[in-house]
N, C-alpha and C positions, 0 to 999 in steps of 0.2 A: 375197661376204662369207665364205662357208665356206672358199673357197680361201685367202683372206687369213689367216683364223684358223689354218688348217692350216699355212701357211707360217710364221707367227709362232711357233706352237707348236713346229714343227720346229727353228726357229732357237734357241728357248729350250732345247730338249733338247740341241742341239748344243753350245751354250755351257756348259750344265751338265756335259756329258760331257767337254768340253775342260778345264774347271776341275777335274773329278774326276781326270783323267789327269795333270794337271800336278803334279809333285812335285819333290823335290830341294832345292837351295839357290839363294840369290840374295844377292849383296853389292851394296848400293847406297851409292855415295858421294854426299853432298849437302851444299851450303852453305845450304840453306833454313832459315828460322826454324823453331824446334822445333814450334810448333803446326800450321802447314800441312804440314810434313814428316810429323809423326806421323799427321795426319788422312789424308793420301794413302796412307801405308804401311798404315794400319788398313783402309782401303777395299780395297786390293790383297789383303791377307791374308784379308779376309772373302770375296773372290771366289776366291782360290786358297789355301785353308787348309792344303794339304799342302806348300806351298813354305815352307821355312825362310828367313826374310828377316833379314839382318844389315845394320844401317845404320851407316855411318861418317860422322859429321858434322864438317865443318871448313870453312874458307874455300876458295874456288874455287882460288886459287893454290896453296895447300897441298895440296889434293887432286890437282891436276894434277901437281905435283912428286912426289907419292906414286905416281901411276900411272907416271911416268917411271922412278922407282926400281924399280918392280915389273915393268917392261916385259919382262924376260927370263922372268918367272914371274908373270903377272897374277893378282892376288888379287881385284880388284873386277870387277863385271860391267857396271855402268851408272853414268854420272855424271848425276844428276838436278839440274839447276840450274846456275847460273853464267852470266855474261854471254857471249853468243854470240861476241863479239869476242875474249874470252879463250880460248874453246874452239877458235876458228878459228886461234889462234896455236899450237896443239899438234896439227896434223893427223896426226902419226905415232902419236898415242895412241889414235885411234879407228878404227873400221871402218865402211864405208858401210852405211846401213840406210834403207829407205823404209818408212814406217809405213803401217798399214792405214787411216789417216785422211788420207792424202796429198792427196786431192781437196778437202778443206775447209781446208787450210792453204796460205796464199798463198806465192808464191815469195820474198817479202821475209822470210819466217820460216823459210826452209830453206837449208841450205848447197848450193851448186851441185853439190858432189860427195857430198852426202848424209851428211857427217860429223857434222852436228848438225841437230836439228830444234827450232825455237823452240817454247816452251810458254807463254810469257807476256811481252808487251812491258812494259818497266819504265821509265816516266818517273822523273826524279829530283826530290827535294823537299828543301827546307830545313825541318826541324822545329824548333820553338822552344818554350821554357817561358815562358808568359805571366806567371808570377810573378817572372821574372828580367829580362825585357826588355819595353819598351813596343812594342806591335805596329807603331807608326809607325816604329820604328827597325829593324825586321826587314828584312834585305837581300832584294832580289828579283833581283839579278844576281850573277854569279860575282865581279865586281869588288867587290861589296858585302861579300864575305867578308874583304876586306882592312882593314875598319874597325878602327882601333886599340882601340876599346872592346870588341872581341870577342877580343882577343889572349889565347890560352890558354883560351878559353871555347868553342871549336868542337870537337865530337866528329866525328872523321873516321878512317876505317880505313886501314890500310897497303895501298896498291895492289899491293905485292909479294905480299900474302897474300889480299887480297879482290878478287874479280872485279868486284863492283859499284863498289868504290872505284877500280879501274882504269878502268872506264867513266867515272866521274865525273872522274878526272884527264884523260882524253882529251877529255871534253866541255869542260873548262876550256881545254885547248889549242886546240880547234877553235872556241872562242867568239871568238877574236881574229883579226884580219885575216891574220896570218902565224903560223907555228909559233914563230918567235923571240919574237914578242910574247906568244904563249901561254905559253912557258916563263918569260918575265919575270913574267907574272901568277902562275904556279905558284910561282916562287921567293918572291914576296912572301907568297903564301898559306902556304907552309911556315913562313916567319918568324912569321906570325900564329898558327900552331898552337902555337908556343912549345915545340916538342919533344914534344908529346903526340899519340900515335897509338894507335888501337885495333887489336887483332889481327884482328877481324872486323867486318863491317858491322852484324851483328845487335846489337852492343853500343851503337851510336851512338844509336839512338832510345830505347833503354832508359835510357841515361845522361842524356839530356835529360829524360825523364819523371820520373826520380828527383831532378832538380835539380842533378846533379853538373856538368852543362854547360848553358850558356845555349841553344846552338843546335847542330844536327847536320846533316850532309849524309847523306841517306838515300834509300831507295827509296820510291816511292809506296805499294807494298804494305805497308810498315811504318808509314808516316805515317798512312794512312787508318784504321788500327786504333785511333787515338786521337781519332777524329772526335767521340765523345761525351764526351771528357775536357775539362772547361771550362778546365783549366790548360795545355792543349797545343794548339798551332796549327801549320799548315804552309802553305808557299807553293811554287808551281812556279816555278823561276827562268827568266828569259829565256834564249834560246838553249839550250834543254834538249835532252836526248836520250831516246830510247825504245828502246834496244837490247834485244832479247828475252833472257830466260833461255832456255837450251837444254837438251836432253837428248841424250845420246850413248851409243853402244854401245862399250864398251872393247875395243880390239883384242885378239884371241885370248883373250877372257874365258872363264873355265871353265864358265859356265852360260849359254850364248848363248840357248838357247830361252826360258829363263825371263826373261832380260834383254829379249828382244823382246816377250814378253808384258807385261812391266812398262812398256815404252815405249808400247805401244799402249794400255794401260790408262790411263796418265797423260794421254794425249792424247784419251781418250774423252769423249763428250758428258757423261756422268755426272760424271766427276772434274773436268773443266774447269769445269762449272757449279758444283760444290760448292766448288772452290777460289776461284771468283769470289764467290759469294753469302756464303760463310762467312768467307773470309779476304781478300776484296777484291783478289784477283789477277786481272789482265786475261786473259780467254781469248784463245787464238790462233786458234781455230776461226772460220771465216767464218759459220757458222750459229748463233753465239752473240753476243748483244749484251751488253756488260758492264753489270752492275747496280751502282748506287751509285758510279759513277766518271764523271768528265767525259769527253767525247769527245776523242780524241787530236788531232782537228782544231782544237780550241779552244786547244791549247797552243802556245807559241812554241818550235817545234823548230828547232834550228840545223842546220847542214850537217855531219853527223857522218860523218867519213871512215872507214867500217867497215874497208875493206881496209888502210888505213894502220895503224889501231889493232891489227889482227890480225897483220900481217906484221912490224910494228916493236915488238911487245910487249916483247921482251927488251931492246931499246935504250932504250925509253921507261922501263921499270922501272929500268934501270941508271942512267939520267940522274936519275931521281927519287931513287934511293939516294945518288947522289953529292951532290945538293943537300941532302938531309937530313943527311948526314954533315958536309958543308961548312958 
């Protein structure tokens, strides 16, 4: 027992010394909602008070394009968040990194070349305002979004700007027997949006909550925050997807040591547990059981072609843009 106590004490002193030595700057790019984003940053700053952290918040697509534009002179250090299929579509933007928590993160949540690490699996949800729609009329399939009664009343983000909206777009494509049939579904969905698109996914659930839209396509982590709101409900659609949010080290970033500290901290037991308990985000660690969320095994998950979504991102977004303009 004395040896164990001595070991724990030594580890605590080592961690304290490491935190004390860590200083300098860190620039974090993130598409996360403000509350869990700020909570995670606050925990990091409490652990590393001498690191000056700057946060740039925007949609995943916008942040990736920013990293592309800055590639000759990188300004950001780490991208925290964004669908892993979007991150995998930009392999030249990131550099390999194996986290200190690699042993408790399954292979399904890690890039084969270590360009991204999953930090939270994200099922999709349809969120709806009960004061504006009868619950019996709420769609439970992607095809249900084509109902004419919902025309112009669906909050959906632009997949060219939002990583989660891109994953939702691909989920729609893969929900059909063929890609051609998937695009036929998407074409009709675009028509039912009636020209209305949001710049970021975080707006969708908020617009439904305020009654500006009847229904929104959103992420589980956003929908479950309204669990105690009697006016808001959500459903998991059939042929769903659960692509993880990822965290990546920006290639040639100016503050690599601090960026690595940040990645390890966000994947730590403490932060993963807080993000789950406080903000209802699913942990990616195998030693944590999610609280307040259904088991992934209970959802109807479709056959999501991750490789296709990653390698064909530019073409998929281009076709989406063509359809929205046309």
